[in-house]
C-alpha positions in Angstrom: -111.7 91.6 6.3 -110.1 92.6 2.8 -113.0 94.3 1.3 -112.3 98.0 0.9 -108.3 97.4 1.9 -106.0 99.2 -0.4 -103.0 96.8 -1.3 -99.7 97.2 -3.3 -99.1 93.9 -4.9 -95.4 93.9 -6.0 -94.0 91.3 -8.3 -90.5 90.4 -8.9 -88.6 88.2 -11.3 -89.6 84.6 -10.5 -91.2 81.9 -12.4 -93.4 82.0 -9.5 -94.9 85.4 -10.9 -97.6 83.3 -12.9 -99.3 82.4 -9.4 -99.7 86.3 -9.0 -102.3 86.5 -11.5 -104.2 84.0 -9.2 -103.4 85.6 -6.0 -104.5 89.0 -7.6 -107.7 87.5 -8.7 -108.2 86.1 -5.1 -107.5 89.6 -3.1 -109.9 91.5 -5.7 -112.7 88.9 -5.4 -112.1 89.6 -1.4 -112.9 93.2 -2.0 -109.7 94.6 -2.0 -108.4 97.6 -4.2 -105.4 96.4 -5.7 -102.3 98.3 -7.0 -99.5 96.4 -9.1 -96.0 97.0 -9.3 -93.9 95.1 -11.6 -90.1 94.9 -11.5 -88.3 94.9 -15.6 -87.4 91.2 -14.7 -91.1 90.4 -13.5 -92.5 91.3 -16.9 -90.4 88.7 -18.7 -92.6 86.0 -16.9 -96.1 87.6 -16.6 -97.4 90.6 -18.6 -98.7 93.8 -17.1 -101.3 93.4 -19.6 -102.6 90.5 -17.5 -102.6 92.0 -14.1 -103.9 95.3 -15.2 -107.0 93.4 -16.8 -107.2 91.7 -13.4 -106.7 94.7 -11.1 -108.8 97.2 -13.2 -105.5 99.7 -12.8 -102.6 100.8 -15.0 -99.9 98.5 -14.0 -97.0 100.5 -12.6 -93.1 99.5 -12.9 -91.4 102.9 -13.9 -90.7 106.0 -12.1 -92.3 107.9 -15.0 -94.0 107.5 -18.2 -91.7 108.5 -21.2 -94.4 109.4 -23.4 -95.8 112.3 -21.4 -93.7 112.7 -18.5 -96.5 111.2 -16.0 -94.8 110.9 -12.7 -95.5 107.6 -10.7 -95.0 109.2 -6.8 -93.6 106.5 -4.3 -94.4 108.4 -1.5 -98.0 108.8 -2.6 -98.2 104.8 -3.3 -96.7 104.4 0.3 -99.2 106.7 2.0 -102.1 105.3 0.1 -101.7 101.6 1.1 -103.3 99.5 4.3 -100.5 96.8 3.3 -97.7 96.2 0.7 -97.2 92.7 -0.6 -94.5 91.8 -2.3 -95.1 88.0 -4.0 -93.3 86.7 -5.4 -90.4 87.9 -3.8 -86.6 86.9 -5.5 -83.4 86.8 -3.7 -82.3 89.7 -5.4 -85.2 92.0 -4.3 -85.0 91.1 -0.8 -81.3 91.8 -0.8 -81.9 95.6 -2.1 -84.5 95.6 0.5 -82.3 95.1 3.2 -79.5 97.1 1.9 -81.9 100.1 1.1 -81.2 100.0 -2.7 -84.1 101.7 -4.3 -83.3 101.3 -8.1 -86.8 100.8 -9.2 -90.5 102.0 -8.2 -91.4 98.8 -6.3 -88.3 99.0 -3.9 -88.7 103.1 -3.6 -92.4 102.2 -2.6 -91.4 99.9 -0.2 -88.7 102.5 1.4 -91.4 104.9 1.7 -94.4 102.8 2.7 -96.0 103.5 6.1 -98.2 100.3 6.0 -97.2 96.7 7.0 -95.1 94.8 4.7 -95.5 91.1 3.9 -93.0 89.2 1.8 -93.8 85.9 0.1 -90.3 84.5 -1.1 -90.0 82.1 -4.1 -86.7 80.6 -5.3 -84.6 77.3 -5.7 -84.1 75.8 -2.2 -80.3 76.0 -2.5 -80.9 80.0 -2.8 -83.1 79.9 0.0 -81.0 78.1 2.3 -77.8 80.1 1.4 -76.8 81.9 4.4 -76.8 85.3 2.9 -80.4 84.8 2.1 -81.6 83.5 5.6 -79.5 86.7 7.0 -81.3 88.9 4.7 -84.9 87.2 5.7 -83.6 87.6 9.5 -83.3 91.4 9.1 -86.5 91.8 7.1 -88.2 90.3 10.1 -86.6 92.8 12.2 -87.2 95.5 9.9 -91.0 94.7 10.6 -91.5 93.1 7.7 -94.0 89.6 7.9 -92.2 86.6 6.1 -94.8 84.3 4.3 -92.4 81.2 4.5 -92.3 79.5 1.2 -93.6 75.8 0.7 -91.6 72.7 0.1 -92.2 70.8 -3.0 -91.2 70.1 -6.4 -89.2 73.5 -7.7 -89.0 74.8 -11.3 -85.2 73.3 -11.3 -86.8 70.0 -11.2 -85.5 69.9 -7.6 -87.7 69.3 -4.5 -87.3 71.4 -1.2 -88.2 74.7 0.3 -88.4 77.5 -1.9 -91.7 77.7 -3.8 -93.9 80.5 -3.5 -96.7 79.8 -0.7 -100.2 79.0 -2.4 -102.2 82.3 -3.0 -105.3 80.7 -1.1 -102.6 80.7 1.8 -101.2 84.2 1.3 -104.6 85.5 1.3 -105.3 83.8 4.4 -102.4 85.1 6.2 -103.7 88.7 5.1 -107.6 88.1 6.1 -105.6 87.0 9.5 -103.7 90.1 9.9 -106.6 92.4 9.2 -108.9 90.4 11.5 -106.7 90.8 14.3 -105.6 94.3 13.8 -109.5 94.9 13.9 -110.2 93.6 17.0 -110.9 96.7 19.6 -112.8 94.1 21.9 -110.1 91.8 22.4 -110.0 90.9 26.3 -113.4 92.1 26.7 -116.5 90.5 27.7 -120.0 90.9 26.3 -123.2 90.1 27.7 -126.3 90.2 25.3 -129.5 88.8 25.5 -131.9 88.0 22.2 -135.0 86.9 21.3 -138.7 86.4 23.1 -139.4 84.7 26.5 -142.0 82.0 26.7 -144.3 82.1 29.7 -146.3 78.9 30.4 -150.0 78.8 30.8 -149.8 75.2 31.0 -147.9 72.2 29.3 -149.2 73.2 26.0 -149.7 77.0 26.0 -147.6 79.9 26.3 -147.7 83.8 26.6 -144.9 85.2 24.0 -144.1 87.6 21.4 -143.3 88.1 18.0 -139.3 88.7 18.6 -137.2 86.2 16.4 -134.1 87.2 17.8 -132.2 88.8 15.0 -131.0 91.8 16.2 -129.5 89.9 19.3 -128.0 87.6 17.5 -126.5 90.1 14.9 -125.2 92.2 17.9 -123.4 88.9 19.5 -121.8 88.1 15.9 -120.6 91.8 15.5 -119.1 91.8 18.9 -117.4 88.7 18.5 -115.9 89.2 15.3 -114.2 92.6 17.0 -112.6 90.2 19.4 -115.3 90.1 22.4 -116.1 86.9 24.2 -119.9 87.0 24.1 -122.4 85.3 26.3 -125.8 85.0 24.4 -128.4 84.6 26.5 -131.4 83.4 24.0 -134.9 82.9 24.4 -136.7 80.2 22.0 -135.1 81.2 18.6 -134.6 79.0 15.5 -131.4 81.3 14.6 -128.1 79.7 15.0 -124.6 81.3 16.2 -121.5 81.2 13.6 -118.4 82.7 15.5 -116.9 80.4 18.0 -116.2 83.1 20.5 -120.0 83.1 21.3 -121.1 81.1 24.2 -124.8 80.4 23.6 -126.9 80.0 26.7 -130.4 79.0 25.7 -133.2 79.7 28.1 -137.1 79.8 27.8 -138.9 82.0 30.5 -138.0 85.5 31.9 -137.1 83.8 35.2 -134.5 81.9 33.4 -133.3 84.7 31.4 -132.8 86.5 34.7 -130.9 83.6 36.7 -128.5 83.2 33.5 -128.1 87.1 33.4 -127.0 87.6 37.0 -124.7 84.5 36.9 -122.9 86.2 34.0 -123.2 89.8 34.5 -120.4 90.2 37.3 -117.7 88.9 34.8 -119.0 91.0 31.6 -117.5 94.9 30.6 -120.7 95.6 29.0 -124.4 94.3 28.6 -126.6 94.8 25.9 -130.4 93.8 26.7 -132.1 93.4 23.4 -134.2 90.7 24.2 -138.1 91.0 24.3 -138.7 89.9 28.0 -142.1 89.1 28.8 -143.6 91.9 31.4 -145.7 89.4 33.2 -145.9 85.7 33.6 -148.8 83.6 35.1 -149.1 83.3 38.7 -149.8 79.5 38.4 -149.0 77.0 35.7 -151.5 74.2 35.5 -149.8 71.0 35.7 -152.1 69.9 32.7 -153.6 70.8 29.6 -156.4 73.3 30.3 -159.8 72.4 28.7 -162.3 74.7 27.5 -164.9 74.9 29.8 -166.6 78.1 29.0 -166.7 81.4 27.3 -163.9 83.1 29.4 -160.7 81.9 30.6 -159.3 84.0 33.5 -155.5 84.2 33.9 -153.8 85.9 36.7 -150.4 87.2 35.8 -147.8 88.7 38.1 -144.8 90.9 36.8 -141.3 89.5 36.0 -138.2 90.9 36.9 -137.4 93.7 35.0 -133.7 92.4 33.8 -132.2 95.7 32.5 -133.3 97.7 35.6 -131.8 94.7 37.8 -128.5 95.0 35.6 -128.7 98.9 35.4 -128.8 99.0 39.4 -125.8 96.7 40.0 -123.5 97.9 37.1 -120.1 98.9 38.4 -118.3 102.4 37.0 -116.1 100.0 34.8 -119.4 98.4 33.3 -121.8 99.4 30.4 -125.3 98.8 30.1 -127.5 99.2 27.2 -131.0 98.5 26.5 -133.9 98.5 23.8 -137.0 100.1 23.5 -139.8 99.0 21.0 -142.6 101.5 20.8 -145.9 102.1 19.2 -146.6 105.5 20.6 -144.7 108.4 22.2 -141.7 106.8 21.1 -139.0 109.4 22.1 -140.8 109.6 25.7 -141.5 106.6 26.7 -137.5 105.4 25.5 -136.2 108.3 27.8 -138.4 107.2 30.8 -136.8 103.5 30.4 -133.5 104.8 29.8 -133.9 106.7 33.3 -135.6 104.2 35.4 -133.7 101.3 34.8 -130.1 103.3 35.0 -128.8 102.5 31.4 -125.9 104.0 29.8 -127.8 104.3 26.6 -130.9 103.2 24.8 -131.8 101.7 21.6 -135.3 103.0 20.3 -137.3 101.3 17.4 -140.6 102.4 17.0 -143.1 100.2 15.1 -144.7 103.2 13.3 -141.3 103.1 11.0 -141.9 100.7 8.3 -139.1 98.0 7.8 -138.7 98.0 12.1 -139.4 96.1 14.7 -139.9 92.0 15.2 -139.4 89.4 12.2 -137.7 91.5 9.9 -134.2 91.9 8.5 -134.2 95.4 8.9 -134.5 98.3 11.5 -134.5 101.7 12.2 -132.9 103.1 15.3 -132.5 106.1 17.5 -130.1 105.9 20.2 -130.3 108.2 23.2 -127.6 108.5 26.1 -128.3 109.9 29.5 -127.3 113.3 28.8 -130.5 112.9 26.6 -128.1 113.4 23.5 -129.7 111.5 20.3 -128.1 110.0 17.3 -130.5 108.7 14.5 -129.7 106.3 12.0 -131.5 105.1 8.7 -133.5 102.1 7.8 -130.6 99.7 8.0 -130.1 95.6 7.8 -129.9 94.4 11.0 -126.7 93.5 10.7 -125.5 97.1 9.7 -127.5 98.4 12.9 -125.5 96.0 14.8 -122.4 97.4 13.7 -123.8 100.7 14.6 -124.8 99.8 18.1 -121.4 98.3 18.7 -119.4 101.5 17.3 -121.5 103.3 19.6 -120.6 101.5 22.6 -116.7 101.5 22.1 -116.6 105.1 23.0 -118.1 104.1 26.3 -115.6 101.5 26.8 -112.8 103.7 26.0 
């Protein structure tokens, strides 16, 4: 959740500043871009050299460089950041933040910041309990800052109580949770997703099936769930496992069982993505016992299965979105468009076995999305996880 996020880490004068080095290391490890701002007092506790080495950026603390006059714009910094974290935040700095005093680069950046601000206080227990500090904490919350409450334990003074800056791991967890919640545009939505093959029984030991692994559908389920959706994943036989607890997995075997599960859950779904490779035909009769080899030929009489995507397409309401998949070996675009219209889908995801790296079993896919107005969007070969993200991005425009 922190990958690519631009974070300002403000460090103030506190013995807890030593924790900021580890905190910075964790943020960088998560993939965040971190710009460190230090007050003059902070540099008495930990050196800018340490923080610069860990962040890969020069540490800023002054409004301009005395040697060449380089100006460090607090306005630009405030616009650049996705989040500002002040850790540790001393009683002095919090008091200045509340009063609007801006006598250093950290404070002027705070007053200019357009992004969310997180504050992790650190001080002795009596300082934290003092009514003035508690009033400042209250006002900072009213101004919109998120206070990461200090922990209770042994303090630098030798006393024990509430005032220790929270552990870096906990602070990072708070930031992860914030960005996770912020990036959940599908919160409150329910997705019905099908995945994997179906097995159509011939007898107790044989079946008609296909090579689908279920990877595409499982990645779609994880992607939708990561964006806040409640996901009903109806899966044919697959060795894959789900990770996100927001995914409710329904395991089925045959096309008929998949159809019944989709009928049950479709009414409550905002969107349905039919990525399963459902058998088009199933044996008309299933032998009770294993069929013996008795001749040179075995004749199986097959009957069509229910076209699940077409069934849902015919039943979808105006507030529902139904998307399907088309795996083709020839005349790919033509066949996909025919399926799109026949099944009454909102859009169809075309992948062709003619494209190297696409199709069953592989970890990659190359897709083209076609909508009802015959508009197309082509994507290069990507991992199925990335493809799932592209598909959910595309579907979001329909839900809006």
